[in-house]
C-alpha positions in Angstrom: -48.9 -79.7 -55.5 -45.7 -81.6 -56.2 -45.1 -79.6 -59.4 -45.4 -76.3 -57.4 -43.0 -77.5 -54.7 -40.5 -78.5 -57.3 -40.8 -75.1 -59.0 -40.3 -73.3 -55.7 -37.2 -75.4 -54.9 -35.7 -74.7 -58.3 -36.3 -71.0 -57.9 -34.7 -71.0 -54.5 -31.7 -72.9 -55.9 -31.2 -70.4 -58.7 -31.1 -67.5 -56.2 -28.8 -69.2 -53.6 -26.5 -71.2 -55.8 -24.4 -68.3 -57.1 -23.9 -66.9 -53.6 -23.0 -70.4 -52.3 -20.4 -70.9 -55.0 -18.9 -67.5 -54.3 -18.6 -68.2 -50.6 -17.2 -71.7 -51.3 -14.4 -70.1 -53.5 -13.6 -67.6 -50.7 -13.5 -70.4 -48.2 -11.1 -72.3 -50.3 -8.8 -69.3 -50.6 -8.9 -68.7 -46.9 -8.2 -72.3 -46.1 -5.1 -72.3 -48.4 -3.7 -69.1 -46.8 -4.4 -70.4 -43.2 -2.8 -73.7 -44.0 0.4 -72.1 -45.3 0.6 -69.9 -42.2 0.0 -72.8 -39.8 2.6 -74.9 -41.6 5.1 -72.1 -41.4 4.5 -71.6 -37.7 4.7 -75.3 -37.0 8.0 -75.6 -38.8 9.4 -72.6 -36.7 8.3 -74.2 -33.5 9.8 -77.6 -34.3 13.1 -75.9 -35.3 13.1 -73.9 -32.0 12.9 -70.5 -33.8 9.6 -69.7 -32.0 9.1 -70.3 -28.3 5.7 -70.8 -26.9 6.7 -71.2 -23.2 6.2 -67.6 -22.1 2.8 -67.1 -23.7 -0.5 -66.3 -22.0 -2.4 -69.4 -20.9 -5.7 -67.5 -21.4 -5.0 -67.0 -25.1 -4.0 -70.6 -25.5 -7.2 -71.8 -23.9 -9.2 -69.4 -26.1 -7.5 -70.6 -29.3 -8.2 -74.3 -28.4 -11.8 -73.4 -27.8 -12.1 -71.6 -31.1 -10.4 -74.4 -33.0 -12.7 -77.0 -31.4 -15.7 -74.8 -32.2 -14.7 -74.6 -35.9 -14.1 -78.4 -36.1 -17.6 -79.2 -34.6 -19.4 -76.6 -36.7 -17.7 -77.9 -39.9 -18.8 -81.4 -38.9 -22.4 -80.2 -38.5 -22.4 -78.5 -41.9 -21.0 -81.6 -43.5 -23.8 -83.8 -42.1 -26.4 -81.3 -43.2 -25.0 -81.1 -46.7 -24.8 -84.9 -46.9 -28.5 -85.2 -45.9 -28.0 -86.7 -42.5 -29.9 -85.8 -39.4 -28.2 -83.7 -36.7 -30.9 -84.2 -34.1 -29.3 -85.7 -30.9 -25.8 -85.5 -32.3 -23.1 -84.9 -29.6 -21.6 -82.1 -31.7 -24.6 -79.9 -31.0 -24.0 -80.1 -27.3 -20.3 -79.4 -27.7 -21.1 -76.3 -29.8 -23.5 -75.0 -27.1 -20.9 -75.5 -24.4 -18.1 -73.9 -26.3 -20.3 -70.9 -27.3 -21.3 -70.4 -23.6 -17.7 -70.5 -22.4 -16.6 -68.0 -25.1 -19.4 -65.6 -24.1 -18.6 -65.9 -20.4 -14.9 -65.0 -20.8 -15.6 -61.7 -22.7 -15.0 -59.6 -19.5 -11.7 -61.3 -18.9 -10.7 -60.7 -22.5 -11.6 -57.0 -22.2 -9.4 -56.6 -19.0 -6.4 -58.3 -20.7 -6.8 -56.4 -24.0 -4.3 -53.6 -22.9 -1.6 -56.1 -21.8 -2.1 -58.3 -24.9 -1.8 -55.3 -27.3 1.3 -54.1 -25.5 3.0 -57.5 -25.8 2.0 -57.8 -29.5 3.5 -54.4 -30.2 6.7 -55.4 -28.5 6.8 -58.7 -30.5 6.3 -56.8 -33.8 8.7 -54.0 -33.2 11.2 -56.0 -31.2 12.0 -53.1 -28.8 10.2 -50.6 -26.5 10.6 -46.9 -26.4 11.5 -45.2 -23.1 8.9 -42.5 -23.8 6.2 -44.9 -24.7 3.1 -44.0 -22.7 2.0 -47.7 -22.7 4.8 -48.5 -20.2 3.1 -48.6 -16.9 6.1 -49.7 -14.7 6.7 -47.2 -11.9 10.0 -45.3 -11.7 11.0 -44.7 -8.1 13.1 -41.7 -9.1 10.0 -39.8 -10.2 8.6 -39.9 -6.7 11.4 -37.6 -5.4 10.1 -34.1 -4.8 11.8 -31.2 -6.6 11.8 -29.3 -3.3 13.7 -32.1 -1.7 16.2 -32.0 -4.5 16.7 -28.3 -4.2 17.1 -28.6 -0.4 19.8 -31.3 -0.9 21.6 -29.1 -3.4 21.5 -26.2 -1.0 22.8 -28.4 1.8 25.7 -29.6 -0.3 26.5 -26.0 -1.3 26.5 -25.0 2.4 28.7 -27.9 3.3 31.2 -27.0 0.6 31.2 -23.4 1.7 31.7 -24.4 5.4 28.8 -22.3 6.7 26.5 -23.5 9.4 22.8 -24.0 8.7 21.7 -21.7 11.4 23.6 -18.8 10.0 22.3 -19.2 6.5 18.6 -19.4 7.6 16.8 -16.1 6.9 14.3 -14.9 9.4 10.7 -14.8 8.1 11.2 -17.3 5.3 8.1 -19.5 4.9 9.0 -23.2 4.8 6.1 -25.4 3.7 5.4 -28.4 5.9 6.1 -31.8 4.3 3.7 -33.9 6.4 0.4 -32.0 6.2 -0.8 -29.0 4.2 -1.2 -25.8 6.3 -2.8 -22.6 5.1 -0.2 -19.9 4.6 -1.3 -16.5 6.1 2.0 -14.7 6.0 0.9 -12.3 3.3 -2.2 -11.2 5.2 -2.0 -7.7 6.7 -3.5 -6.7 10.1 -6.4 -5.1 8.3 -7.2 -8.4 6.5 -7.1 -10.4 9.7 -9.4 -7.8 11.4 -11.9 -8.1 8.5 -11.9 -11.9 8.9 -12.5 -11.6 12.6 -15.3 -9.2 12.0 -16.9 -11.5 9.4 -16.7 -14.4 11.9 -18.2 -12.2 14.6 -21.1 -11.4 12.2 -21.7 -15.1 11.6 -21.8 -15.8 15.3 -24.2 -12.9 15.9 -26.6 -14.1 13.2 -26.6 -17.6 14.8 -27.2 -16.3 18.3 -30.4 -17.0 20.3 -31.6 -13.4 20.0 -31.5 -13.4 16.2 -33.1 -16.9 16.2 -36.0 -15.5 18.3 -36.4 -12.5 16.0 -36.6 -14.8 13.0 -39.1 -17.0 14.6 -41.2 -14.0 15.6 -41.4 -12.2 12.2 -41.1 -15.1 9.7 -44.1 -17.3 8.6 -42.1 -20.5 8.7 -43.1 -23.2 11.2 -41.3 -23.0 14.5 -39.4 -26.0 15.9 -39.5 -26.1 19.7 -36.8 -28.0 21.4 -36.2 -28.3 25.1 -32.7 -29.8 24.9 -29.7 -27.6 25.6 -26.6 -27.6 23.5 -24.6 -29.4 26.2 -27.1 -32.2 26.4 -27.1 -32.5 22.6 -23.3 -32.8 22.6 -23.5 -35.4 25.4 -26.1 -37.4 23.5 -24.0 -37.3 20.3 -20.9 -38.5 22.3 -22.9 -41.3 23.9 -24.2 -42.4 20.5 -20.7 -42.4 19.0 -19.5 -44.4 22.0 -22.2 -47.0 21.6 -21.5 -47.3 17.9 -17.8 -47.9 18.5 -18.5 -50.5 21.2 -21.1 -52.3 19.0 -18.7 -52.3 16.1 -15.6 -53.5 17.9 -17.4 -55.6 20.6 -15.5 -53.9 23.4 -16.3 -51.6 26.4 -14.7 -48.2 26.7 -13.6 -47.1 30.2 -15.4 -44.1 31.7 -13.2 -41.6 33.5 -14.3 -39.6 36.5 -14.3 -36.4 34.5 -16.8 -37.9 32.0 -19.0 -39.1 34.9 -19.1 -35.7 36.5 -19.8 -34.0 33.2 -22.7 -36.3 32.4 -24.1 -35.9 35.9 -23.8 -32.1 35.7 -25.6 -32.0 32.4 -28.3 -34.4 33.5 -29.3 -32.0 36.3 -30.7 -28.4 36.3 -27.3 -27.0 37.1 -27.0 -25.5 33.6 -30.5 -24.1 33.4 -29.4 -20.6 34.4 -26.6 -20.6 31.8 -29.1 -21.6 29.1 -31.5 -18.9 30.0 -29.0 -16.1 30.2 -27.0 -17.1 27.0 -28.0 -14.4 24.5 -24.8 -13.9 22.5 -23.1 -10.8 21.4 -24.9 -9.0 18.5 -23.2 -5.7 18.8 -21.3 -6.3 15.6 -24.5 -5.9 13.6 -24.8 -2.4 14.9 -21.3 -1.4 14.0 -19.4 -2.7 17.0 -16.3 -4.8 17.0 -18.1 -7.9 18.1 -15.2 -8.9 20.4 -16.4 -9.4 23.9 -14.1 -7.9 26.6 -14.4 -9.4 30.0 -14.8 -7.0 32.9 -11.7 -6.9 35.1 -12.2 -6.8 38.8 -10.6 -3.9 40.6 -8.1 -5.0 43.1 -8.8 -3.7 46.6 -6.6 -0.8 47.4 -4.9 -0.4 50.8 -5.8 3.3 51.1 -7.7 4.3 54.2 -6.9 1.1 56.0 -7.6 1.6 59.6 -9.4 4.9 59.1 -12.9 5.3 60.3 -12.6 2.1 62.2 -15.4 2.9 64.6 -17.5 4.9 62.1 -21.1 3.7 62.0 -20.5 1.0 64.5 -23.0 0.8 67.4 -21.3 0.4 70.7 -24.1 1.0 73.0 -26.1 -1.8 74.7 -29.6 -2.6 73.9 -32.2 -1.0 76.1 -34.3 -3.4 78.0 -38.0 -2.6 77.6 -40.1 -3.1 80.7 
């Protein structure tokens, strides 16, 4: 058994020894180049040619952690190569701690990557280009609107010409509002506005109670029966919003007399007749205009005033029946 173990160990050494020697040579070369670079940087820092005051503290901490990790892992490899046990060695605990910290700071490293790359680029080139897209500093001059600039130019021209602003204004010129966006309907003709009104009237007709009853009568879908009027629904919605506001801000809203009368009126049967007789205008679906025109009361005329004053008026006394 001992002869077999020795043969297996010798075979493993023959396979791993060339690769280990190659890695050792590469390590020696890397160590020499890193040593030269570090010595050069240290000499520049001592002479004052390289300043480390304005660096990032995050990178400094990260470099210290990486350096400590390399020192500890080199110590562990040395003990393993020398044939010593590493069980219970404090270097193992330090390696675990450093590895955990390096994994936890990865999100911070990702967030700072853009800023670090920009600073490195500036350090390498020595200057920044004005048209560089990586410059994220805001320029207040770019926030000025072109319309404002054109208005200022027009005002300056008017001042130089000595003309008043009221005279130069042309009637019918659309001036866009600068506070809130408003739909511009100046290009719409009377026919276009009439078509829009007709379309809105059709929508109102299709949503009327008559069309709703027809749909419920001829369609196979389930019918939802509700005995709450539109006014009561609006009142319930307002009360719910009021309660949510009071519960959110821990305050009581005052109730005006108008609100009290409105809630009392909707809570009674005073609006029952209005709900029963509210059918809506569906004449637009039959080719009508869909615009309801209220009936005007005819003013009482003064003609015939005083005429026929006694016409149809009983003047006789009642007969007494015996």
